[in-house]
PAROZA-81718 format. One record per atom (N, C-alpha, C): atom name; x, y, z. Coordinates in Angstrom, 3 decimals, decimal comma, m for minus. Layout:
BEGIN
  atom      east     north        up
    CA         X         Y         Z
...
% end
This chain:
BEGIN
  atom      east     north        up
     N    47,686   m18,899    29,332
    CA    46,768   m19,539    28,439
     C    45,335   m19,616    29,114
     N    45,375   m20,066    30,403
    CA    44,059   m20,193    31,046
     C    43,412   m18,769    31,228
     N    44,271   m17,779    31,494
    CA    43,745   m16,390    31,550
     C    43,101   m15,996    30,354
     N    43,638   m16,288    29,171
    CA    43,069   m15,913    27,861
     C    41,797   m16,562    27,644
     N    41,758   m17,841    27,993
    CA    40,545   m18,579    27,845
     C    39,441   m18,078    28,713
     N    39,841   m17,571    29,890
    CA    38,825   m17,055    30,815
     C    38,213   m15,763    30,272
     N    39,043   m14,898    29,760
    CA    38,610   m13,657    29,110
     C    37,676   m13,883    27,869
     N    38,071   m14,993    27,102
    CA    37,321   m15,275    25,990
     C    35,916   m15,792    26,415
     N    35,885   m16,578    27,445
    CA    34,587   m17,071    27,894
     C    33,735   m15,933    28,404
     N    34,329   m15,008    29,185
    CA    33,588   m13,881    29,678
     C    33,003   m13,051    28,522
     N    33,866   m12,878    27,484
    CA    33,428   m12,021    26,362
     C    32,202   m12,684    25,670
     N    32,317   m13,962    25,441
    CA    31,249   m14,680    24,730
     C    29,996   m14,724    25,587
     N    30,167   m14,787    26,916
    CA    28,982   m14,846    27,789
     C    28,238   m13,425    27,737
     N    29,000   m12,385    27,728
    CA    28,437   m11,025    27,679
     C    27,694   m10,883    26,322
     N    28,277   m11,407    25,264
    CA    27,605   m11,273    23,966
     C    26,283   m11,912    23,900
     N    26,265   m13,207    24,427
    CA    25,023   m13,965    24,381
     C    23,947   m13,450    25,398
     N    24,408   m12,745    26,423
    CA    23,438   m12,220    27,415
     C    23,055   m10,795    27,100
     N    23,442   m10,247    25,944
    CA    22,909    m8,956    25,468
     C    21,395    m9,033    25,363
     N    20,748    m7,933    25,710
    CA    19,268    m7,880    25,500
     C    18,933    m8,291    24,060
     N    17,862    m9,023    23,883
    CA    17,433    m9,471    22,539
     C    17,175    m8,292    21,626
     N    16,688    m7,183    22,176
    CA    16,333    m6,066    21,346
     C    17,600    m5,552    20,729
     N    18,796    m5,529    21,406
    CA    19,981    m4,993    20,851
     C    20,467    m5,950    19,701
     N    20,396    m7,240    19,927
    CA    20,876    m8,133    18,838
     C    20,010    m7,945    17,612
     N    18,612    m7,813    17,748
    CA    17,772    m7,710    16,634
     C    18,010    m6,401    15,903
     N    18,195    m5,321    16,705
    CA    18,431    m4,012    16,005
     C    19,615    m4,058    15,115
     N    20,690    m4,715    15,489
    CA    21,823    m4,825    14,634
     C    21,517    m5,570    13,296
     N    20,455    m6,368    13,289
    CA    20,140    m7,047    12,111
     C    19,278    m6,300    11,104
     N    18,647    m5,215    11,547
    CA    17,861    m4,451    10,640
     C    18,703    m3,713     9,612
     N    18,495    m3,936     8,334
    CA    19,448    m3,288     7,369
     C    19,326    m1,833     7,294
     N    20,305    m1,288     6,732
    CA    20,262     0,272     6,559
     C    19,389     0,787     5,507
     N    18,942    m0,083     4,608
    CA    18,018     0,266     3,512
     C    16,847    m0,704     3,576
     N    15,628    m0,170     3,707
    CA    14,422    m0,978     3,663
     C    13,874    m0,921     2,271
     N    13,688    m2,096     1,673
    CA    13,232    m2,227     0,207
     C    11,850    m2,689     0,214
     N    10,977    m1,792    m0,277
    CA     9,580    m2,090    m0,351
     C     9,007    m2,098    m1,760
     N     8,164    m3,042    m2,092
    CA     7,568    m3,049    m3,384
     C     6,233    m2,300    m3,344
     N     5,940    m1,694    m4,434
    CA     4,677    m1,020    m4,600
     C     4,304    m0,927    m6,046
     N     3,171    m0,333    m6,373
    CA     2,769    m0,123    m7,728
     C     2,520     1,430    m7,929
     N     2,519     1,837    m9,158
    CA     2,308     3,305    m9,399
     C     0,893     3,663    m8,936
     N     0,803     4,348    m7,831
    CA    m0,495     4,638    m7,233
     C    m0,479     6,076    m6,710
     N    m0,320     6,946    m7,602
    CA    m0,302     8,418    m7,268
     C    m1,735     8,793    m6,836
     N    m1,788     9,623    m5,784
    CA    m0,684    10,429    m5,146
     C    m0,051     9,688    m3,941
     N    m0,290     8,391    m3,730
    CA     0,363     7,743    m2,647
     C     1,755     7,333    m2,882
     N     2,018     6,775    m4,091
    CA     3,315     6,381    m4,492
     C     3,404     6,568    m6,006
     N     4,368     7,465    m6,377
    CA     4,380     7,888    m7,785
     C     5,698     7,516    m8,475
     N     5,591     6,637    m9,467
    CA     6,791     6,157   m10,181
     C     7,256     7,204   m11,155
     N     6,365     7,972   m11,813
    CA     6,746     8,750   m12,957
     C     6,871    10,288   m12,544
     N     6,653    10,586   m11,270
    CA     6,758    11,948   m10,805
     C     8,208    12,249   m10,386
     N     8,871    13,205   m11,039
    CA    10,280    13,439   m10,775
     C    10,500    14,168    m9,354
     N     9,466    14,886    m8,910
    CA     9,652    15,678    m7,697
     C     8,727    15,073    m6,526
     N     7,402    15,023    m6,870
    CA     6,487    14,512    m5,895
     C     6,456    13,024    m5,945
     N     7,160    12,408    m5,060
    CA     7,273    10,913    m5,073
     C     6,126    10,220    m4,536
     N     5,209    10,929    m3,937
    CA     3,969    10,295    m3,371
     C     3,880    10,599    m1,874
     N     2,595    10,681    m1,387
    CA     2,372    11,044     0,006
     C     2,926     9,966     0,943
     N     2,614     8,698     0,696
    CA     3,089     7,636     1,556
     C     4,561     7,431     1,469
     N     5,012     7,508     0,176
    CA     6,514     7,376     0,038
     C     7,276     8,435     0,854
     N     6,803     9,692     0,763
    CA     7,530    10,743     1,550
     C     7,395    10,468     2,997
     N     6,212    10,040     3,486
    CA     5,973     9,856     4,812
     C     6,858     8,774     5,407
     N     6,879     7,566     4,815
    CA     7,709     6,472     5,305
     C     9,178     6,761     5,201
     N     9,550     7,462     4,151
    CA    10,944     7,931     4,022
     C    11,361     8,799     5,194
     N    10,425     9,682     5,539
    CA    10,687    10,599     6,716
     C    10,830     9,809     7,967
     N    10,011     8,758     8,182
    CA     9,958     8,001     9,408
     C    11,264     7,110     9,501
     N    11,635     6,416     8,434
    CA    12,795     5,576     8,489
     C    14,071     6,425     8,619
     N    14,038     7,668     8,097
    CA    15,229     8,486     8,242
     C    15,469     8,875     9,723
     N    14,408     8,882    10,486
    CA    14,581     9,120    11,980
     C    15,312     7,982    12,625
     N    15,316     6,844    11,995
    CA    16,068     5,712    12,484
     C    17,428     5,517    11,812
     N    17,833     6,611    11,046
    CA    19,032     6,580    10,286
     C    19,075     5,475     9,197
     N    17,939     5,308     8,586
    CA    17,867     4,246     7,537
     C    17,302     4,916     6,307
     N    17,443     4,160     5,177
    CA    16,977     4,679     3,883
     C    15,823     3,840     3,402
     N    15,033     4,431     2,552
    CA    13,877     3,701     1,879
     C    14,139     3,570     0,438
     N    13,958     2,378    m0,096
    CA    14,079     2,162    m1,549
     C    12,746     1,514    m1,965
     N    12,181     2,063    m3,054
    CA    10,937     1,502    m3,648
     C    11,241     0,773    m4,875
     N    10,468    m0,333    m5,102
    CA    10,572    m1,114    m6,333
     C     9,159    m1,085    m6,903
     N     8,973    m0,448    m8,085
    CA     7,658    m0,343    m8,698
     C     7,379    m1,558    m9,564
     N     6,264    m2,178    m9,358
    CA     5,871    m3,342   m10,135
     C     4,330    m3,396   m10,334
     N     3,796    m4,140   m11,267
    CA     2,341    m4,399   m11,281
     C     2,013    m4,980    m9,920
     N     0,815    m4,697    m9,421
    CA     0,431    m5,006    m8,040
     C     0,467    m6,493    m7,733
     N    m0,036    m7,311    m8,563
    CA    m0,037    m8,772    m8,279
     C     1,404    m9,278    m8,183
     N     2,304    m8,778    m9,003
    CA     3,679    m9,193    m8,934
     C     4,349    m8,601    m7,753
     N     4,034    m7,386    m7,372
    CA     4,625    m6,815    m6,104
     C     4,323    m7,667    m4,889
     N     3,121    m8,156    m4,793
    CA     2,705    m9,033    m3,711
     C     3,462   m10,342    m3,784
     N     3,578   m10,974    m4,979
    CA     4,280   m12,243    m5,195
     C     5,742   m12,091    m4,823
     N     6,364   m10,943    m5,237
    CA     7,782   m10,804    m5,030
     C     8,074   m10,738    m3,507
     N     7,251   m10,165    m2,690
    CA     7,424   m10,099    m1,317
     C     7,254   m11,467    m0,681
     N     6,084   m12,156    m1,158
    CA     5,876   m13,558    m0,647
     C     7,028   m14,439    m0,985
     N     7,699   m14,194    m2,078
    CA     8,896   m15,091    m2,440
     C    10,177   m14,616    m1,769
     N    10,093   m13,519    m1,015
    CA    11,298   m13,066    m0,287
     C    12,249   m12,220    m1,102
     N    11,784   m11,739    m2,223
    CA    12,677   m10,945    m3,111
     C    12,755    m9,447    m2,704
     N    11,762    m9,022    m1,975
    CA    11,666    m7,612    m1,418
     C    11,247    m7,693     0,078
     N    11,638    m6,759     0,868
    CA    11,342    m6,792     2,260
     C     9,862    m6,750     2,593
     N     9,108    m5,894     1,780
    CA     7,732    m5,781     2,124
     C     7,005    m4,915     1,096
     N     5,761    m4,505     1,470
    CA     4,996    m3,680     0,602
     C     4,783    m2,366     1,349
     N     4,883    m1,276     0,497
    CA     4,741     0,054     1,039
     C     3,375     0,304     1,583
     N     2,300    m0,108     0,711
    CA     0,913     0,053     1,141
     C     0,207    m1,292     0,807
     N    m0,613    m1,709     1,821
    CA    m1,380    m2,897     1,632
     C    m2,431    m3,056     2,733
     N    m3,411    m3,954     2,501
    CA    m4,332    m4,406     3,514
     C    m4,292    m5,876     3,632
     N    m4,588    m6,419     4,759
    CA    m4,476    m7,894     5,042
     C    m5,170    m8,745     3,956
     N    m6,250    m8,286     3,377
    CA    m6,931    m9,075     2,402
     C    m6,134    m9,274     1,145
     N    m5,225    m8,355     0,848
    CA    m4,376    m8,520    m0,361
     C    m3,202    m9,438    m0,138
     N    m2,703    m9,448     1,083
    CA    m1,476   m10,236     1,332
     C    m1,541   m10,840     2,741
     N    m2,388   m11,840     2,969
    CA    m2,710   m12,350     4,301
     C    m1,502   m13,059     4,937
     N    m0,456   m13,398     4,143
    CA     0,731   m14,067     4,686
     C     1,781   m13,123     5,281
     N     1,545   m11,862     5,078
    CA     2,538   m10,909     5,606
     C     2,209   m10,325     6,953
     N     3,219    m9,655     7,550
    CA     3,076    m9,000     8,870
     C     2,778    m7,453     8,670
     N     1,800    m6,901     9,326
    CA     1,392    m5,549     9,043
     C     1,635    m4,666    10,266
     N     1,878    m3,350    10,057
    CA     1,863    m2,412    11,166
     C     0,456    m2,420    11,819
     N     0,477    m2,084    13,155
    CA    m0,786    m2,032    13,753
     C    m1,438    m0,730    13,515
     N    m0,562     0,306    13,396
    CA    m1,053     1,702    13,101
     C    m1,191     1,902    11,559
     N    m2,308     2,433    11,123
    CA    m2,481     2,629     9,700
     C    m1,565     3,777     9,227
     N    m1,264     3,694     7,907
    CA    m0,522     4,875     7,340
     C    m1,464     5,990     6,977
     N    m2,535     5,649     6,254
    CA    m3,564     6,567     5,786
     C    m4,866     5,688     5,645
     N    m5,851     6,326     5,009
    CA    m7,094     5,578     4,702
     C    m7,393     5,896     3,262
     N    m8,022     4,937     2,626
    CA    m8,458     5,085     1,271
     C    m9,958     4,849     1,134
     N   m10,565     5,364     0,082
    CA   m11,988     5,116    m0,078
     C   m12,235     4,795    m1,627
     N   m12,760     3,652    m1,815
    CA   m13,051     3,118    m3,165
     C   m14,435     3,591    m3,618
     N   m14,468     4,118    m4,864
    CA   m15,714     4,582    m5,385
     C   m15,897     4,020    m6,811
     N   m17,187     3,932    m7,264
    CA   m17,479     3,576    m8,575
     C   m17,545     4,843    m9,486
     N   m17,024     4,688   m10,667
    CA   m16,999     5,889   m11,607
     C   m17,532     5,486   m12,966
     N   m18,483     6,297   m13,486
    CA   m18,996     6,096   m14,815
     C   m18,979     7,386   m15,600
     N   m19,483     7,308   m16,868
    CA   m19,577     8,436   m17,683
     C   m20,638     9,484   m17,186
     N   m20,554    10,662   m17,718
    CA   m21,377    11,774   m17,168
     C   m22,905    11,440   m17,344
     N   m23,290    10,625   m18,289
    CA   m24,737    10,288   m18,432
     C   m25,156     8,997   m17,747
     N   m24,264     8,394   m16,960
    CA   m24,584     7,164   m16,275
     C   m25,782     7,259   m15,329
     N   m26,709     6,349   m15,300
    CA   m27,837     6,459   m14,373
     C   m27,718     5,440   m13,193
     N   m26,938     4,335   m13,392
    CA   m26,694     3,389   m12,319
     C   m25,949     4,028   m11,114
     N   m26,357     3,570    m9,936
    CA   m25,763     4,117    m8,713
     C   m25,366     2,879    m7,794
     N   m24,300     2,991    m7,173
    CA   m23,896     1,939    m6,191
     C   m24,745     2,110    m4,926
     N   m25,480     1,024    m4,602
    CA   m26,323     1,055    m3,388
     C   m26,175    m0,175    m2,570
     N   m24,953    m0,625    m2,455
    CA   m24,649    m1,829    m1,667
     C   m24,572    m3,076    m2,532
     N   m24,458    m4,208    m1,828
    CA   m24,249    m5,507    m2,491
     C   m25,282    m5,880    m3,554
     N   m26,548    m5,510    m3,234
    CA   m27,629    m5,888    m4,103
     C   m27,610    m5,119    m5,500
     N   m26,864    m4,038    m5,505
    CA   m26,789    m3,303    m6,800
     C   m25,680    m3,689    m7,690
     N   m24,811    m4,597    m7,256
    CA   m23,574    m4,903    m8,029
     C   m23,857    m5,719    m9,221
     N   m24,908    m6,507    m9,290
    CA   m25,212    m7,374   m10,362
     C   m25,815    m6,675   m11,567
     N   m26,116    m5,417   m11,403
    CA   m26,810    m4,639   m12,500
     C   m25,892    m3,736   m13,273
     N   m24,570    m3,924   m13,180
    CA   m23,665    m3,114   m13,956
     C   m22,422    m3,993   m14,305
     N   m21,777    m3,707   m15,431
    CA   m20,489    m4,330   m15,785
     C   m19,467    m3,382   m15,339
     N   m18,670    m3,804   m14,366
    CA   m17,635    m2,829   m13,829
     C   m16,237    m3,531   m13,852
     N   m15,216    m2,709   m13,916
    CA   m13,817    m3,106   m13,927
     C   m13,101    m2,829   m12,646
     N   m12,185    m3,803   m12,276
    CA   m11,356    m3,710   m11,227
     C    m9,949    m4,178   m11,546
     N    m8,988    m3,929   m10,623
    CA    m7,672    m4,525   m10,851
     C    m7,547    m5,796    m9,991
     N    m6,994    m6,800   m10,719
    CA    m6,880    m8,141   m10,059
     C    m5,976    m8,090    m8,813
     N    m6,388    m8,683    m7,727
    CA    m5,695    m8,827    m6,508
     C    m5,658    m7,645    m5,606
     N    m6,415    m6,561    m5,977
    CA    m6,567    m5,391    m5,152
     C    m7,495    m5,678    m4,001
     N    m7,274    m5,093    m2,807
    CA    m8,236    m5,118    m1,756
     C    m9,125    m3,954    m1,748
     N   m10,343    m4,052    m2,147
    CA   m11,268    m2,940    m2,260
     C   m12,158    m2,731    m1,025
     N   m12,194    m3,713    m0,185
    CA   m13,102    m3,625     0,984
     C   m14,466    m4,370     0,698
     N   m15,163    m4,676     1,705
    CA   m16,378    m5,388     1,614
     C   m17,522    m4,343     1,399
     N   m18,584    m4,784     0,654
    CA   m18,892    m6,127     0,213
     C   m18,231    m6,433    m1,187
     N   m17,463    m5,532    m1,693
    CA   m16,958    m5,684    m3,031
     C   m15,940    m6,810    m3,181
     N   m15,054    m7,008    m2,226
    CA   m14,123    m8,073    m2,297
     C   m14,760    m9,454    m2,490
     N   m15,778    m9,688    m1,670
    CA   m16,479   m11,033    m1,745
     C   m17,196   m11,189    m3,075
     N   m17,781   m10,128    m3,599
    CA   m18,523   m10,180    m4,828
     C   m17,493   m10,386    m5,979
     N   m16,377    m9,720    m5,962
    CA   m15,359    m9,848    m7,064
     C   m14,686   m11,235    m7,044
     N   m14,527   m11,862    m5,865
    CA   m13,847   m13,147    m5,798
     C   m14,754   m14,313    m6,279
     N   m16,067   m14,044    m6,374
    CA   m16,982   m15,073    m6,822
     C   m16,867   m15,150    m8,389
     N   m16,310   m16,355    m8,826
    CA   m16,017   m16,545   m10,222
     C   m17,338   m16,561   m11,102
     N   m18,483   m16,755   m10,484
    CA   m19,745   m16,766   m11,239
     C   m20,157   m15,329   m11,671
     N   m19,619   m14,323   m11,107
    CA   m20,024   m12,981   m11,414
     C   m19,343   m12,522   m12,708
     N   m19,961   m12,798   m13,834
    CA   m19,329   m12,557   m15,115
     C   m19,374   m11,081   m15,460
     N   m20,077   m10,198   m14,721
    CA   m20,159    m8,846   m15,003
     C   m19,014    m8,021   m14,384
     N   m17,958    m8,779   m13,775
    CA   m16,730    m8,150   m13,302
     C   m15,591    m8,326   m14,226
     N   m14,976    m7,312   m14,675
    CA   m13,845    m7,343   m15,575
     C   m12,612    m7,106   m14,714
     N   m11,686    m8,086   m14,676
    CA   m10,459    m7,967   m13,875
     C    m9,231    m7,688   m14,815
     N    m8,531    m6,604   m14,489
    CA    m7,312    m6,334   m15,227
     C    m6,121    m6,656   m14,381
     N    m5,025    m7,036   m15,020
    CA    m3,747    m7,220   m14,383
     C    m2,674    m6,419   m15,189
     N    m1,567    m6,158   m14,504
    CA    m0,410    m5,480   m15,194
     C    m0,354    m4,001   m14,827
     N     0,425    m3,258   m15,641
    CA     0,681    m1,903   m15,326
     C    m0,406    m0,928   m15,993
     N    m0,364     0,358   m15,606
    CA    m1,239     1,360   m16,164
     C    m2,713     0,950   m16,062
     N    m3,071     0,448   m14,866
    CA    m4,458    m0,109   m14,733
     C    m5,526     0,965   m14,847
     N    m5,272     2,063   m14,197
    CA    m6,356     3,136   m14,264
     C    m6,470     3,674   m15,602
     N    m5,406     3,901   m16,323
    CA    m5,559     4,428   m17,740
     C    m6,387     3,375   m18,595
     N    m6,097     2,167   m18,407
    CA    m6,835     1,142   m19,144
     C    m8,274     1,024   m18,752
     N    m8,601     1,180   m17,458
    CA   m10,013     1,170   m17,041
     C   m10,719     2,375   m17,624
     N   m10,070     3,524   m17,609
    CA   m10,680     4,708   m18,148
     C   m10,970     4,540   m19,651
     N   m10,003     4,025   m20,354
    CA   m10,149     3,743   m21,789
     C   m11,309     2,821   m22,132
     N   m11,411     1,769   m21,314
    CA   m12,489     0,735   m21,517
     C   m13,866     1,439   m21,190
     N   m13,900     2,290   m20,215
    CA   m15,106     3,055   m19,939
     C   m15,604     3,888   m21,074
     N   m14,623     4,680   m21,622
    CA   m14,869     5,634   m22,619
     C   m15,200     4,913   m24,015
     N   m14,688     3,682   m24,179
    CA   m15,139     2,947   m25,322
     C   m16,372     2,113   m25,236
     N   m16,944     2,198   m24,044
    CA   m18,258     1,496   m23,795
     C   m18,132     0,108   m23,418
     N   m16,931    m0,376   m23,135
    CA   m16,693    m1,785   m22,754
     C   m16,955    m1,969   m21,205
     N   m17,094    m0,932   m20,483
    CA   m17,494    m1,026   m19,072
     C   m18,568    m0,029   m18,768
     N   m19,457    m0,321   m17,798
    CA   m20,456     0,670   m17,391
     C   m19,761     1,579   m16,288
     N   m18,857     1,039   m15,541
    CA   m18,185     1,688   m14,499
     C   m16,931     0,965   m14,118
     N   m16,078     1,621   m13,321
    CA   m14,935     0,940   m12,706
     C   m14,739     1,462   m11,339
     N   m13,897     0,758   m10,553
    CA   m13,720     1,110    m9,186
     C   m12,256     1,640    m8,961
     N   m12,120     2,714    m8,231
    CA   m10,820     3,273    m7,992
     C   m10,868     4,131    m6,690
     N    m9,741     4,421    m6,107
    CA    m9,659     5,244    m4,888
     C   m10,010     6,663    m5,336
     N   m10,712     7,374    m4,435
    CA   m11,059     8,754    m4,734
     C    m9,925     9,727    m4,833
     N    m8,846     9,560    m4,022
    CA    m7,750    10,418    m4,125
     C    m6,948    10,187    m5,476
     N    m6,863     8,904    m5,870
    CA    m6,202     8,555    m7,075
     C    m6,996     9,201    m8,300
     N    m8,363     9,154    m8,230
    CA    m9,093     9,793    m9,297
     C    m8,964    11,310    m9,320
     N    m8,895    11,917    m8,169
    CA    m8,694    13,384    m8,125
     C    m7,329    13,728    m8,724
     N    m6,311    12,913    m8,405
    CA    m5,004    13,119    m9,016
     C    m4,983    12,949   m10,508
     N    m5,654    11,928   m10,953
    CA    m5,787    11,612   m12,418
     C    m6,525    12,705   m13,177
     N    m7,539    13,226   m12,593
    CA    m8,300    14,291   m13,250
     C    m7,528    15,614   m13,355
     N    m6,614    15,849   m12,386
    CA    m5,782    16,995   m12,375
     C    m4,776    16,981   m13,552
     N    m4,290    15,785   m13,845
    CA    m3,378    15,559   m14,883
     C    m4,070    15,664   m16,242
     N    m5,324    15,256   m16,345
    CA    m6,052    15,334   m17,594
     C    m6,707    16,646   m17,818
     N    m6,867    17,354   m16,735
    CA    m7,518    18,713   m16,773
     C    m8,940    18,652   m17,394
     N    m9,583    17,620   m17,160
    CA   m10,974    17,462   m17,559
     C   m11,594    16,342   m16,762
     N   m12,942    16,345   m16,685
    CA   m13,678    15,337   m15,907
     C   m14,516    14,485   m16,770
     N   m14,012    13,444   m17,465
    CA   m14,868    12,702   m18,332
     C   m15,773    11,684   m17,682
     N   m15,796    11,625   m16,376
    CA   m16,682    10,630   m15,626
     C   m17,060    11,224   m14,294
     N   m18,038    10,511   m13,677
    CA   m18,548    11,011   m12,399
     C   m18,615     9,864   m11,364
     N   m18,612    10,223   m10,114
    CA   m18,738     9,240    m9,029
     C   m20,167     8,735    m8,989
     N   m20,248     7,446    m8,817
    CA   m21,584     6,743    m8,779
     C   m21,829     6,087    m7,470
     N   m21,035     6,520    m6,440
    CA   m21,234     5,970    m5,177
     C   m19,899     5,380    m4,597
     N   m19,829     5,358    m3,269
    CA   m18,546     4,897    m2,700
     C   m18,720     3,906    m1,570
     N   m17,774     3,039    m1,369
    CA   m17,680     2,154    m0,190
     C   m17,197     2,968     1,024
     N   m17,179     2,410     2,159
    CA   m16,749     3,037     3,401
     C   m15,226     3,188     3,264
     N   m14,678     4,197     4,018
    CA   m13,225     4,371     4,058
     C   m12,592     3,185     4,760
     N   m11,385     2,840     4,380
    CA   m10,698     1,764     4,952
     C    m9,197     2,206     5,196
     N    m8,637     1,806     6,231
    CA    m7,166     2,110     6,489
     C    m6,299     1,160     5,738
     N    m5,117     1,606     5,351
    CA    m4,087     0,723     4,858
     C    m2,782     0,789     5,601
     N    m1,958    m0,175     5,451
    CA    m0,799    m0,359     6,289
     C     0,454    m0,621     5,519
     N     1,557    m0,649     6,186
    CA     2,846    m1,151     5,588
     C     2,934    m2,593     6,042
     N     3,490    m3,494     5,135
    CA     3,564    m4,879     5,468
     C     5,003    m5,398     5,128
     N     5,482    m6,353     5,981
    CA     6,805    m7,007     5,771
     C     6,584    m8,483     5,684
     N     7,564    m9,113     5,092
    CA     7,634   m10,561     4,979
     C     7,896   m11,172     6,348
     N     7,195   m12,201     6,734
    CA     7,493   m12,866     8,012
     C     8,794   m13,630     8,007
     N     9,381   m13,767     6,884
    CA    10,695   m14,466     6,785
     C    11,858   m13,655     7,281
     N    11,637   m12,338     7,486
    CA    12,712   m11,480     7,991
     C    12,864   m11,554     9,503
     N    13,996   m11,953     9,972
    CA    14,158   m12,030    11,480
     C    13,929   m10,703    12,286
     N    14,057    m9,579    11,548
    CA    13,896    m8,268    12,176
     C    12,558    m7,637    11,914
     N    11,610    m8,307    11,190
    CA    10,413    m7,753    10,843
     C     9,607    m7,277    12,001
     N     9,463    m8,048    13,082
    CA     8,588    m7,706    14,252
     C     9,150    m6,471    14,886
     N    10,469    m6,388    15,106
    CA    10,944    m5,262    15,732
     C    10,902    m3,964    14,987
     N    11,089    m4,121    13,622
    CA    10,966    m2,889    12,741
     C     9,604    m2,413    12,746
     N     8,628    m3,302    12,670
    CA     7,216    m2,887    12,652
     C     6,820    m2,230    13,969
     N     7,364    m2,728    15,064
    CA     7,104    m2,162    16,341
     C     7,599    m0,697    16,459
     N     8,774    m0,557    15,960
    CA     9,421     0,798    15,985
     C     8,670     1,770    14,990
     N     8,151     1,182    13,902
    CA     7,400     2,025    12,932
     C     6,057     2,418    13,532
     N     5,384     1,474    14,189
    CA     4,113     1,759    14,964
     C     4,296     2,942    15,926
     N     5,427     2,896    16,598
    CA     5,606     3,929    17,611
     C     5,778     5,306    16,919
     N     6,508     5,303    15,729
    CA     6,630     6,544    14,984
     C     5,285     6,994    14,323
     N     4,496     5,999    13,808
    CA     3,190     6,412    13,238
     C     2,196     6,977    14,269
     N     2,346     6,572    15,514
    CA     1,425     7,025    16,557
     C     1,825     8,419    17,114
     N     3,081     8,827    16,788
    CA     3,519    10,108    17,274
     C     2,791    11,252    16,676
     N     2,293    12,114    17,509
    CA     1,408    13,235    17,046
     C     2,303    14,190    16,203
     N     3,559    14,329    16,471
    CA     4,390    15,225    15,660
     C     4,513    14,684    14,197
     N     4,671    13,408    14,126
    CA     4,740    12,739    12,742
     C     3,427    12,873    11,957
     N     2,325    12,695    12,692
    CA     1,006    12,858    12,090
     C     0,842    14,244    11,589
     N     1,323    15,209    12,348
    CA     1,206    16,556    11,953
     C     2,088    16,881    10,709
     N     3,234    16,290    10,726
    CA     4,166    16,372     9,532
     C     3,417    15,873     8,272
     N     2,813    14,718     8,365
    CA     2,041    14,125     7,266
     C     0,942    15,097     6,821
     N     0,134    15,576     7,739
    CA    m0,933    16,510     7,382
     C    m0,408    17,747     6,657
     N     0,646    18,316     7,124
    CA     1,212    19,460     6,506
     C     1,747    19,156     5,109
     N     2,409    18,035     4,889
    CA     2,914    17,651     3,567
     C     1,728    17,473     2,569
     N     0,643    16,865     3,007
    CA    m0,465    16,715     2,161
     C    m1,070    18,043     1,789
     N    m1,104    18,967     2,650
    CA    m1,636    20,312     2,449
     C    m0,735    21,048     1,452
     N     0,561    20,948     1,621
    CA     1,464    21,786     0,850
     C     1,674    21,173    m0,525
     N     1,833    19,931    m0,669
    CA     2,295    19,367    m1,855
     C     1,116    18,648    m2,727
     N     0,068    18,252    m2,131
    CA    m0,776    17,380    m2,920
     C    m2,246    17,779    m3,014
     N    m2,690    18,880    m2,279
    CA    m4,009    19,278    m2,414
     C    m4,140    20,350    m3,469
% end
């Protein structure tokens, strides 16, 4: 009896003295569930083959860890809320301004550039913060566009900003522009390029762009394995072979 207790004690001691990294790794689930919105060409809900540049990239990286990626497509504001409430592990793409309560990779996934778009005969041009008051423009609620636009949009006194929520945001912004309800709207340049390819026509023009900004993957801080998974993902994102894989996929599938 004493011998059995001794072996039990030794076994428990070895368990609790395992390196912390080993214990944490066992807690990371086999499937990482990330919320996102339909944001082609980065993440595409309705594309049967091309699932999106970032979707394919992160799926490739988590597969290197023998894990799977599952995406949940939601309107953007709800996607952020669901992660904050603990209903999904994280966000596929985000910037800290959109979800300041979450934990982010240190390495960016890609970069985006927000531009103003108007009809072909538009004369207004984006020329920094001072030019924002002279146009009625549309944005999606809770999106992080970058400065100085985020600060301007968050000011409730700016009645010339139209904020939309829900799904099919880009289609609705384009429709409002074409009906004369907006002078311009703001969207990512890659998203617009993708949109125009689907429509096979260019009903609007770029009126000026903000600086490029990186975006990241984010996880809920409530997850006990979040920090370790993000660290492993940062290592993979910094790997030159993985960056080359991403560049090749963009060239083959999305340009």
